[in-house]
C-alpha positions as CSV (number, residue, x, y, z in Angstrom):
1,M,-13.6,136.2,139.6
2,R,-14.6,139.9,140.3
3,A,-10.9,140.6,141.2
4,D,-9.7,139.2,137.7
5,R,-12.1,141.9,136.0
6,D,-10.8,144.9,138.1
7,R,-7.3,143.6,137.4
8,L,-7.7,143.3,134.1
9,I,-9.1,146.8,134.0
10,N,-6.4,148.5,135.7
11,H,-4.0,146.7,133.5
12,A,-6.1,148.2,130.1
13,V,-6.0,151.9,131.8
14,L,-2.4,151.6,132.3
15,Y,-1.2,150.5,128.8
16,T,-3.5,152.8,127.6
17,A,-1.9,155.7,129.4
18,A,1.2,154.8,128.7
19,F,0.4,154.5,125.1
20,V,-1.0,157.9,125.0
21,V,3.0,158.9,127.0
22,S,4.4,157.5,124.0
23,A,2.3,158.8,121.0
24,S,2.6,161.8,122.7
25,G,6.4,161.6,122.6
26,V,6.2,160.2,118.7
27,R,3.9,162.9,117.6
28,A,5.9,166.2,119.0
29,V,8.4,164.6,116.4
30,T,6.1,164.3,113.5
31,M,4.5,167.4,114.4
32,T,8.3,169.2,114.2
33,I,8.9,167.7,111.0
34,G,5.4,168.5,109.0
35,D,5.2,165.2,107.9
36,P,2.0,163.5,108.6
37,A,2.7,160.4,106.8
38,M,5.4,159.8,108.9
39,W,3.2,160.0,111.9
40,S,1.0,157.6,110.6
41,A,3.3,155.2,109.6
42,F,5.2,155.9,113.3
43,V,1.7,155.6,115.3
44,L,0.2,152.5,113.5
45,V,3.6,150.5,114.5
46,L,3.5,152.0,118.1
47,A,-0.1,150.9,118.2
48,A,1.4,146.8,117.2
49,G,3.9,147.1,119.8
50,F,1.5,148.0,122.5
51,G,-1.0,145.2,121.0
52,V,2.2,142.6,121.1
53,S,3.5,143.7,124.7
54,W,-0.8,143.3,126.1
55,L,-0.8,139.7,124.4
56,L,2.7,138.7,125.8
57,R,1.7,140.1,129.0
58,R,-1.6,137.7,129.2
59,F,0.9,134.7,128.1
60,E,2.9,134.2,131.0
61,Q,5.1,131.7,129.5
62,L,6.2,134.2,126.7
63,R,7.2,137.0,129.0
64,P,11.1,135.5,129.7
65,Y,11.7,136.1,125.8
66,A,10.2,139.8,125.6
67,V,13.7,141.4,125.8
68,A,15.3,139.4,122.7
69,W,12.1,139.6,120.6
70,T,12.5,143.2,121.2
71,A,16.7,142.9,120.1
72,A,15.8,140.9,117.4
73,L,12.7,143.6,115.9
74,G,15.1,146.5,116.6
75,G,18.1,144.6,114.9
76,A,15.7,144.1,111.8
77,A,14.8,147.9,112.0
78,L,18.3,148.7,112.3
79,L,19.1,146.6,109.4
80,W,16.4,147.4,107.1
81,Y,17.5,151.5,107.9
82,R,20.6,150.9,106.9
83,E,19.7,149.0,103.6
84,T,16.8,151.4,102.5
85,G,17.2,154.6,104.3
86,T,13.4,154.6,105.6
87,F,11.7,153.6,109.0
88,A,8.4,152.8,109.1
89,G,7.9,153.0,105.3
90,Q,8.9,157.1,105.6
91,P,12.6,158.5,104.1
92,V,13.8,159.6,107.6
93,A,16.6,161.6,106.6
94,L,15.1,163.2,103.9
95,A,12.5,164.8,106.4
96,V,15.3,165.3,108.9
97,G,17.5,167.3,107.8
98,P,20.4,168.9,109.3
99,D,19.1,169.7,112.7
100,R,21.0,167.5,115.0
101,Q,18.3,168.2,117.8
102,L,15.6,166.8,115.5
103,G,17.9,164.0,114.6
104,L,18.3,162.8,118.1
105,A,14.3,163.4,118.7
106,V,13.6,161.0,116.0
107,L,15.9,158.4,117.0
108,L,14.1,158.8,120.4
109,A,11.3,158.1,118.8
110,A,12.2,154.9,116.9
111,L,13.6,154.0,120.0
112,T,10.1,154.0,121.2
113,V,8.4,152.7,118.5
114,V,11.0,149.8,118.9
115,W,10.6,149.0,123.2
116,S,6.7,148.9,122.8
117,F,6.5,145.4,121.7
118,A,8.9,144.5,125.2
119,L,6.6,146.1,128.0
120,V,5.2,142.7,129.4
121,R,5.7,144.2,133.2
122,T,3.4,147.1,134.9
123,E,6.6,148.4,135.8
124,D,8.0,148.8,132.4
125,L,5.3,150.7,131.8
126,L,6.8,153.5,133.6
127,F,9.9,153.8,131.7
128,C,8.0,155.1,128.9
129,V,8.1,158.9,130.3
130,V,11.7,158.7,129.9
131,P,12.6,159.0,126.1
132,G,9.0,161.1,125.9
133,L,10.3,163.5,128.7
134,A,13.9,163.7,126.5
135,I,11.9,164.5,123.2
136,F,9.6,167.3,124.6
137,G,13.1,168.9,126.5
138,L,15.0,168.6,122.5
139,L,11.9,170.2,120.4
140,G,10.3,172.5,123.1
141,S,12.5,175.4,121.5
142,K,12.1,174.6,118.1
143,T,7.9,175.4,117.8
144,F,5.5,177.4,119.3
145,D,2.8,175.6,117.7
146,P,-0.3,175.6,120.1
147,Q,-0.5,171.4,118.9
148,F,2.5,171.4,120.1
149,T,1.5,172.5,123.3
150,A,-1.4,170.5,123.6
151,A,0.8,167.1,123.1
152,F,2.8,168.4,126.0
153,L,-0.2,168.8,128.5
154,V,-1.2,165.1,127.1
155,F,2.3,163.7,128.1
156,V,2.0,165.5,131.4
157,F,-1.4,163.9,132.5
158,A,-0.8,160.3,131.1
159,S,3.0,160.5,133.2
160,A,1.1,161.7,136.0
161,Y,-1.4,159.0,135.8
162,L,1.7,156.6,135.4
163,V,4.0,157.8,138.4
164,G,1.0,158.1,140.7
165,H,0.1,154.6,140.1
166,A,3.7,153.6,140.9
167,H,3.5,155.5,144.3
168,L,0.4,153.6,144.7
169,V,1.5,150.4,143.9
170,A,4.9,151.3,146.3
171,E,2.7,152.2,149.4
172,Q,0.5,149.1,148.9
173,Q,3.6,146.8,149.2
174,R,4.5,148.7,152.3
175,S,1.7,147.7,154.0
176,R,1.9,144.2,153.6
177,M,5.5,144.5,155.2
178,Q,5.9,142.2,158.4
179,P,6.0,144.4,161.6
180,G,9.3,145.6,162.3
181,A,10.5,146.1,158.9
182,D,11.6,149.7,157.6
183,A,9.1,151.2,155.6
184,R,10.6,154.3,155.3
185,H,13.3,152.8,153.6
186,V,11.6,151.1,150.9
187,A,9.6,154.1,150.5
188,R,13.5,155.9,149.7
189,Q,14.0,153.4,147.8
190,R,11.3,154.3,145.6
191,F,11.7,157.9,145.8
192,V,15.3,157.1,144.4
193,L,14.4,155.0,141.3
194,L,12.1,157.6,140.2
195,A,14.4,160.3,140.5
196,V,17.1,158.4,138.6
197,L,14.6,157.7,136.0
198,V,13.9,161.6,135.6
199,A,17.7,162.3,135.9
200,F,18.4,159.5,133.0
201,A,15.6,161.5,130.8
202,V,17.5,164.9,131.4
203,G,21.0,164.2,131.7
204,V,21.6,161.1,130.0
205,A,19.4,160.2,127.3
206,V,20.5,163.1,124.8
207,P,24.3,162.0,124.9
208,A,23.3,158.5,124.9
209,A,21.1,159.4,121.7
210,R,24.3,161.3,120.5
211,A,26.2,158.3,120.4
212,L,23.6,155.9,119.3
213,A,23.5,158.6,116.8
214,A,27.5,158.9,115.7
215,I,27.5,155.1,115.4
216,T,24.2,154.8,113.5
217,P,24.3,153.7,109.9
218,G,23.1,156.9,107.9
219,S,23.8,159.4,110.6
220,W,21.4,162.4,111.0
221,S,24.5,164.7,110.4
222,E,23.0,165.0,106.5
223,R,22.0,168.1,105.1
224,R,18.8,168.5,103.8
225,I,17.7,167.5,100.7
226,G,14.2,167.9,99.2
227,R,11.5,165.4,98.2
228,G,12.5,166.4,94.7
229,G,16.7,165.5,95.8
230,S,17.6,168.9,95.3
231,S,19.1,170.8,98.3
232,G,18.9,174.5,96.4
233,S,19.0,176.0,93.0
234,G,22.0,175.6,91.4
235,A,24.2,174.2,94.1
236,A,25.5,171.3,95.5
237,G,23.7,169.5,97.9
238,S,25.2,166.8,100.2
239,A,23.5,163.8,101.5
240,G,25.5,161.0,103.5
241,G,28.2,162.9,103.9
242,R,29.4,162.9,100.2
243,P,28.2,165.7,97.4
244,V,25.0,164.7,95.6
245,W,25.1,167.1,92.7
246,T,21.8,168.7,91.1
247,S,23.7,170.9,89.2
248,P,27.7,170.2,89.0
249,R,28.7,173.7,89.0
250,S,31.2,173.7,92.0
251,L,32.9,171.2,94.4
252,R,34.2,172.2,97.3
253,V,37.7,170.1,98.1
254,G,38.7,169.1,101.9
255,A,35.8,170.1,103.7
256,G,36.2,167.9,106.6
257,P,34.7,164.8,108.0
258,I,31.8,163.3,106.5
259,R,29.2,160.5,107.4
260,L,28.0,158.4,105.1
261,S,24.1,157.4,104.2
262,R,22.5,153.9,102.6
263,R,19.9,156.0,100.9
264,V,19.0,154.1,97.8
265,V,19.0,157.0,94.9
266,M,18.8,155.2,92.1
267,R,19.2,151.4,89.7
268,V,21.0,151.2,86.8
269,Q,21.5,148.4,84.3
270,C,24.3,148.5,82.7
271,A,26.5,145.4,81.1
272,E,29.6,146.3,82.8
273,P,30.4,148.7,86.2
274,L,30.9,152.3,85.2
275,H,31.4,155.7,86.5
276,W,28.0,157.4,86.4
277,R,28.6,160.7,85.7
278,A,26.5,164.0,86.8
279,G,29.1,166.5,85.0
280,S,32.8,167.7,85.0
281,L,34.5,170.6,86.5
282,A,37.5,171.9,85.2
283,Y,38.3,175.1,86.9
284,Y,40.6,174.9,90.6
285,T,40.4,178.2,92.8
286,G,42.4,176.8,95.9
287,E,39.5,175.6,97.8
288,S,36.9,174.4,95.3
289,W,36.3,173.4,91.4
290,Q,34.1,175.4,89.6
291,A,32.5,175.6,86.0
292,A,34.9,177.9,84.2
293,N,32.6,179.6,82.0
294,G,28.9,180.7,82.4
295,R,26.1,178.7,81.7
296,E,26.0,178.1,77.9
297,A,23.4,175.4,78.0
298,A,22.0,174.2,74.1
299,A,18.8,172.7,73.7
300,V,17.9,169.7,71.6
301,A,14.7,168.9,70.7
302,G,13.6,165.3,69.9
303,V,11.4,163.2,68.8
304,G,9.0,160.7,70.4
305,G,11.3,161.1,73.9
306,R,14.5,160.1,71.8
307,F,17.3,162.8,71.8
308,D,20.6,162.5,69.4
309,L,23.4,164.3,71.3
310,R,26.1,163.3,68.6
311,P,25.5,166.6,66.4
312,L,26.9,168.2,69.8
313,V,29.3,166.0,70.7
314,R,31.3,166.1,67.7
315,A,33.7,163.4,68.4
316,P,35.2,160.3,66.1
317,R,32.8,157.6,66.9
318,G,34.1,155.2,69.2
319,R,32.5,152.0,71.7
320,T,29.0,152.7,73.1
321,V,27.5,151.3,76.3
322,P,23.6,151.4,76.6
323,Q,22.0,151.9,80.2
324,R,18.8,152.3,82.0
325,F,18.5,154.6,85.0
326,E,16.1,154.1,87.4
327,F,15.5,156.5,90.4
328,V,14.4,155.0,93.6
329,T,14.0,158.1,96.5
330,V,14.8,161.3,94.6
331,S,13.7,162.9,91.6
332,S,15.7,165.0,89.0
333,A,15.9,167.5,86.5
334,L,19.6,166.4,86.1
335,L,20.9,163.5,84.0
336,F,23.6,161.0,85.0
337,A,25.0,158.7,82.6
338,A,28.5,157.1,81.7
339,M,31.1,159.2,80.2
340,Q,30.0,160.9,77.2
341,P,25.7,160.8,76.4
342,I,25.5,160.8,72.8
343,E,21.3,159.5,73.1
344,V,18.6,160.0,75.6
345,N,15.1,157.9,75.8
346,L,13.1,159.6,78.0
347,P,9.4,158.3,79.1
348,D,7.8,160.9,77.3
349,P,6.1,160.7,73.8
350,S,4.1,163.5,74.1
351,G,8.1,165.5,73.5
352,A,6.9,167.8,76.3
353,R,10.7,167.7,77.7
354,S,13.5,168.8,75.6
355,V,17.4,167.9,77.0
356,F,20.1,170.8,77.3
357,L,23.8,170.5,77.0
358,D,25.6,172.4,79.8
359,Y,29.1,173.3,77.8
360,A,30.4,175.0,81.0
361,G,29.5,171.7,83.2
362,H,29.5,169.6,80.9
363,A,26.4,168.0,82.1
364,F,23.1,167.5,80.8
365,G,19.5,167.4,81.9
366,V,16.0,168.1,81.0
367,T,14.7,171.5,80.7
368,S,11.5,171.4,82.4
369,G,10.5,169.7,85.4
370,R,11.8,166.5,87.0
371,L,12.0,163.1,86.4
372,Q,10.6,160.8,88.7
373,D,10.8,157.3,87.4
374,S,13.6,156.4,84.6
375,Y,15.0,156.9,81.8
376,E,17.5,155.3,79.1
377,V,20.6,156.7,77.3
378,V,23.6,155.5,75.2
379,S,27.0,156.7,76.0
380,Q,30.4,156.9,74.0
381,V,33.4,155.6,76.6
382,D,36.2,155.6,74.3
383,N,38.0,157.9,71.0
384,L,36.8,160.9,72.8
385,R,38.4,163.4,70.9
386,P,37.2,167.0,70.2
387,L,36.1,167.6,65.9
388,G,35.6,171.7,66.7
389,P,35.4,174.8,68.7
390,R,31.7,174.0,69.5
391,S,32.3,170.4,71.0
392,I,31.5,169.5,74.7
393,L,34.9,167.8,74.6
394,S,36.9,170.9,74.0
395,A,34.8,173.7,76.0
396,D,37.3,175.2,78.0
397,A,40.7,174.4,76.5
398,G,42.5,176.8,78.7
399,A,41.4,176.2,81.8
400,L,41.9,172.1,81.2
401,L,45.9,173.1,82.0
402,A,45.8,176.1,84.5
403,I,47.2,175.6,88.0
404,P,46.1,178.6,90.5
405,F,49.2,180.3,92.5
406,S,48.2,179.1,96.2
407,A,49.4,175.3,93.8
408,R,52.5,175.9,92.9
409,E,54.1,173.8,94.1
410,V,52.2,170.9,92.7
411,E,54.6,171.3,89.8
412,D,57.7,170.1,91.8
413,L,55.9,167.1,93.4
414,A,54.8,166.0,89.7
415,R,58.1,166.4,88.7
416,Q,59.2,164.2,91.6
417,A,56.3,161.6,91.3
418,V,56.8,161.4,87.0
419,G,61.0,161.2,87.4
420,D,62.3,159.9,83.8
421,V,58.7,158.7,82.3
422,A,58.0,160.4,79.3
423,D,55.1,158.6,77.9
424,P,51.3,160.3,78.7
425,A,49.4,157.3,79.9
426,A,52.5,156.5,81.6
427,Q,52.7,159.6,83.2
428,V,48.9,159.4,84.7
429,S,49.8,155.8,86.3
430,A,52.6,157.0,87.8
431,I,50.9,160.3,89.7
432,V,48.1,157.9,90.3
433,G,50.6,155.6,92.4
434,W,52.3,158.3,93.9
435,V,49.8,159.9,95.4
436,Q,48.0,157.0,96.8
437,A,51.0,155.8,98.3
438,R,51.7,159.1,99.8
439,A,48.3,159.6,101.2
440,R,45.8,157.5,103.4
441,Y,42.2,157.3,102.7
442,S,39.8,158.1,105.3
443,L,36.4,160.1,105.6
444,D,37.6,161.3,108.9
445,A,40.0,163.2,106.8
446,P,40.4,167.0,108.6
447,A,39.5,170.3,107.0
448,T,41.8,172.2,105.3
449,P,42.6,175.1,107.5
450,P,41.6,178.6,106.1
451,G,43.7,180.4,103.5
452,E,45.9,177.3,102.7
453,D,45.2,175.3,99.4
454,A,43.7,172.2,99.5
455,V,45.7,170.0,97.4
456,V,49.2,171.4,98.8
457,H,48.1,170.9,102.2
458,F,46.6,167.4,101.4
459,L,49.9,166.5,99.7
460,T,52.1,168.1,101.7
461,R,51.2,168.0,105.4
462,S,47.9,166.3,106.0
463,R,48.4,163.7,103.7
464,V,44.6,162.5,104.8
465,G,41.7,163.0,102.9
466,Y,38.9,160.9,100.7
467,C,37.6,161.2,96.7
468,D,37.8,164.7,96.6
469,L,41.3,165.8,97.6
470,F,42.9,162.6,95.7
471,A,41.0,163.6,92.6
472,S,42.0,167.0,92.8
473,A,45.2,166.1,93.5
474,V,45.7,163.7,90.5
475,A,44.1,166.8,88.1
476,L,46.8,169.0,89.3
477,M,49.3,167.3,88.8
478,C,48.4,165.9,85.4
479,R,48.4,169.6,84.5
480,A,51.5,170.0,86.1
481,Q,53.0,167.6,83.5
482,G,51.1,169.3,80.1
483,I,47.9,166.6,80.3
484,P,44.6,168.0,79.9
485,A,42.7,167.0,83.5
486,R,39.5,167.4,84.9
487,V,37.5,166.6,87.9
488,A,34.3,164.3,86.6
489,V,31.1,163.8,89.5
490,G,28.7,161.9,90.3
491,F,28.7,158.2,91.6
492,A,30.9,155.2,91.6
493,P,29.3,151.9,90.2
494,G,27.1,150.9,93.2
495,D,26.4,147.2,94.4
496,Y,25.9,144.7,91.8
497,D,22.2,143.0,92.4
498,A,23.0,139.7,90.4
499,S,19.0,138.0,90.8
500,D,17.9,142.2,89.1
501,G,21.2,142.5,86.7
502,V,20.9,146.2,87.8
503,Y,23.8,148.3,90.0
504,V,22.1,149.6,93.1
505,V,23.7,153.2,93.6
506,R,23.5,154.9,96.9
507,E,24.1,157.9,98.8
508,E,27.6,156.6,99.8
509,D,28.7,156.1,96.3
510,S,28.6,159.9,95.5
511,H,32.4,159.9,94.0
512,A,34.8,162.5,92.0
513,W,37.5,161.5,90.2
514,V,39.6,162.4,87.2
515,E,39.3,162.3,83.7
516,S,42.8,162.9,81.5
517,F,43.0,164.0,78.2
518,L,45.7,161.3,76.3
519,P,46.4,162.0,72.5
520,D,45.7,158.5,71.4
521,E,42.8,157.5,73.7
522,G,40.9,161.1,74.0
523,W,39.1,161.3,77.1
524,I,39.8,158.5,79.7
525,T,38.3,157.6,83.4
526,V,40.8,157.7,86.1
527,E,40.1,156.1,89.6
528,A,42.5,158.4,91.8
529,S,41.2,157.1,95.1
530,P,43.1,154.1,96.5
531,A,41.3,150.9,97.6
532,T,41.8,151.1,101.0
533,G,41.1,148.5,104.0
534,Q,38.1,150.7,105.3
535,Q,36.6,150.6,101.8
536,A,36.6,146.3,101.9
537,R,35.3,146.4,105.2
538,I,32.5,148.3,104.2
539,A,32.1,146.7,100.9
540,S,32.4,143.0,102.6
541,Q,29.7,144.1,105.3
542,R,27.5,146.2,102.6
543,D,27.2,142.9,100.9
544,W,25.7,140.3,103.7
545,L,23.0,143.3,105.1
546,G,22.0,143.7,101.8
547,R,21.6,140.0,100.8
548,A,19.4,139.9,104.0
549,A,17.7,142.3,103.4
550,R,16.7,142.2,99.9
551,F,15.6,138.5,101.1
552,V,13.5,139.8,103.7
553,N,12.5,142.5,101.1
554,R,11.7,140.0,98.1
555,H,10.2,136.8,100.3
556,L,8.5,138.9,103.5
557,M,6.4,135.9,104.3
558,Y,9.6,133.5,104.2
559,A,10.9,135.8,106.5
560,L,8.5,135.8,109.0
561,A,8.4,132.0,108.8
562,L,12.1,131.9,109.5
563,L,11.9,134.3,112.3
564,A,8.9,132.4,113.7
565,L,10.6,129.1,113.5
566,L,14.2,130.6,115.1
567,A,11.8,132.0,118.0
568,W,10.2,128.5,118.6
569,A,13.8,127.3,118.5
570,A,15.0,129.3,121.0
571,V,12.0,128.7,123.3
572,V,12.2,124.9,123.1
573,G,16.4,125.3,123.7
574,K,16.0,127.5,126.8
575,G,13.4,125.1,128.4
576,R,15.3,122.0,127.2
577,W,18.8,123.1,127.5
578,L,19.5,126.5,129.1
579,D,17.6,126.4,131.9
580,P,18.4,123.1,133.0
581,Y,22.1,123.8,132.7
582,L,21.8,127.2,134.5
583,A,19.5,125.1,137.0
584,M,22.2,122.8,137.5
585,R,25.2,125.7,137.3
586,R,23.6,127.1,140.4
587,R,23.3,123.9,142.6
588,E,26.5,123.5,141.7
589,Q,27.9,126.8,143.3
590,L,25.6,126.0,146.5
591,L,27.1,122.7,146.7
592,S,30.4,123.9,146.5
593,A,30.1,125.8,149.6
594,Q,29.0,123.3,151.7
595,G,32.4,121.9,151.9
596,R,32.7,117.7,151.7
597,R,29.4,117.0,152.0
598,G,28.7,119.4,149.1
599,E,30.8,117.8,146.9
600,V,30.1,114.0,147.7
601,I,26.7,115.0,146.2
602,L,27.9,116.7,143.2
603,L,29.3,113.7,142.6
604,Y,26.0,111.8,142.8
605,D,24.7,114.4,140.3
606,R,27.3,113.9,138.4
607,L,26.8,110.2,138.4
608,A,23.4,110.5,137.6
609,R,23.9,112.9,134.4
610,L,26.2,109.9,133.0
611,L,24.3,107.2,133.7
612,A,21.5,109.3,132.2
613,K,23.2,110.1,129.1
614,R,24.8,106.5,128.6
615,A,22.6,103.8,130.0
616,T,19.4,105.0,131.7
617,A,18.0,108.1,133.9
618,R,16.5,107.8,137.2
619,R,13.1,107.9,137.9
620,D,11.3,111.1,139.6
621,A,9.4,108.8,142.6
622,E,12.7,106.8,142.7
623,T,14.7,106.5,145.5
624,P,18.6,106.6,145.0
625,S,18.4,102.7,146.6
626,E,15.8,102.1,144.0
627,Y,17.7,103.3,141.5
628,A,20.7,101.5,141.9
629,N,19.0,97.8,142.0
630,R,17.0,98.6,139.1
631,L,20.7,99.3,137.1
632,A,21.8,96.1,138.7
633,R,19.7,93.7,136.8
634,N,20.9,95.6,133.3
635,A,23.5,92.8,132.3
636,Y,25.1,95.4,130.1
637,L,26.1,97.6,133.5
638,T,27.4,95.0,135.6
639,S,30.9,96.0,135.8
640,I,30.0,99.5,136.8
641,M,28.0,98.5,139.9
642,G,31.0,98.6,142.4
643,G,31.2,102.1,141.7
644,V,27.6,102.9,141.6
645,S,27.3,101.3,144.8
646,A,30.0,103.0,146.3
647,I,29.1,106.5,145.4
648,T,25.2,105.9,146.3
649,N,26.0,105.1,149.8
650,A,28.9,107.8,150.2
651,Y,25.6,109.9,148.8
652,L,23.4,108.8,151.2
653,A,25.5,109.2,154.3
654,A,25.9,112.6,153.2
655,R,22.6,113.5,152.7
656,F,21.2,112.2,155.1
657,S,23.6,111.4,158.2
658,E,25.0,114.0,160.8
659,R,28.5,112.6,160.6
660,E,31.0,114.9,159.5
661,V,32.0,113.4,155.8
662,G,35.7,113.0,155.9
663,E,38.4,113.5,152.8
664,Q,38.9,109.4,152.8
665,Q,35.4,109.3,151.7
666,V,35.3,112.0,149.4
667,A,38.8,110.8,147.3
668,A,36.8,107.1,147.7
669,A,33.7,108.6,146.1
670,R,36.3,110.5,143.4
671,Q,37.9,107.3,142.7
672,A,34.4,105.6,141.9
673,L,33.2,107.7,139.8
674,Q,36.2,107.9,137.4
675,E,36.4,104.1,137.2
676,V,32.7,104.4,136.5
677,T,33.5,106.8,133.7
678,D,35.8,104.6,132.0
679,R,34.1,101.5,132.4
680,L,30.7,102.9,130.3
681,R,33.2,104.0,127.6
682,R,34.2,100.6,127.3
683,V,30.9,99.2,127.7
684,K,29.0,101.6,124.9
685,A,32.1,100.4,122.5
686,L,31.5,96.6,123.5
687,R,27.4,97.4,122.7
């Protein structure tokens, strides 16, 4: 009894030391980020993981399934992060930003938290030192905070206790070795194991984490965006690779490979899928799109949070579409809308805010503060024709046909694409088809070499790019044919959630497209990017992952019940089918290695399994002869008893006799088993 109590205390101290080691590494990460909420979330999950591991250790029958539990938990965490961009309730990408080392450290911290659910053996606790050591190595040069040093000292002392305990166990095992055993060899093995663990932490953990970060959805290569969704005043931010515009003043073209993030930005309620427009850009410089003029914003006063923008739009009335935007993980002073907004309803009954229209960028937003919840807007999506010089539809009229000297080759390419087509609408369609047939869509497109025009390089040399290059090429080629065109920036429609009737818009839905002016229709939206197989695979993958994540989010209790049911089924299935099957396979391998004697025993095993399946199984305390006599008393099995007796006698001779088993005996046993199998089929049919 005393020994059990001492062992329990020893294990409790070891688990406490391992928890301190893991928590020190997690603390170092969250301290460097400067996010107390993330520290609280991570350490709570970490404590839960160690608690579960302790309980699994107490129930020894559950130990073999710890890895399966951990894999399921890690998969669920990855699914949740892919869908929401959060881990343990915290928006990870927002806090990490562009720092590659910090991103790797956060990934190691997340792996530490997940792996804490599988520490069911004492020797597993030593591995907690590995990710912690890698974390402190990654972040040691990033902060001189005394608290970071204190966390490292705590980590060192707790790690020393775990390592010392491992060496103590090794010494105890060596002292219990039989005389003549090579104790030095065992000690060398223990030392090599410890050295490999340290080498893994120092030399392998970082490259492995980098590889994981490269293939994990929502890579750590995203630029940092503030809590309000801004990366700077009046600049275009980037998250998940494609631009997320806080003010549509510029768009760099051909910037190089990008990575996507699935962080949800907003949810849009609308009757049809449209492009959620942040604004449009009219002036192309050869490497970026800019607003042609200085910022001229006209503020619009409203009553009770409602703002009428029709006087500034100055366009004939056309079809209108209402929308409701709800920000999820960002707040913004810039508002989104389908095509041209004509009416806005803000959640501000006091009327403290006003709405502005930016003539240069064709954008609109609030003049003070940021919206954090939702707003409603009505957009006009057709018959958009300018009616006056102050109309935002006619702003930058000269820039809408301008082509810089660096892109002069586009004019010849446009004539080649259009051919003899004279109708402007048909010309736009021909240009889009020509560009999509000539170039390939890829998020790994290389950056445009310095000094070269991005569109010309895209159309004549690389012929690979994503939405910014496709939109830029189509816009310039339309201008070359005398069709006014501009590049619009914002978001694609996103995924439609049928249960809520909304479009879920993520950072990876950031998009650029073309708006061209046709005399008979006015401004129209032109989708320049092709629908590629890669996009289709992403959309298909996103669909089932999104459904699973939404189910877990809305029906957590049902999901937990389903997970428990699956775990119970796995445990039962392993004990009832997998373990006996593996034991049977091991026995067959051992018997096959014994030659003809083992083959006869193997044939009897097959007979026993066949009879257990088709007739009746052999009892535990029953000898082979007693089993055969019991089968002979069954009238339905009379026809097979000759073969059963032959195989039983051959088995008894091979099992208990010292005589050599001949090839004829083996052949006779094989033939008898085949006869029994064939006759059992007929017997079953008769029954």
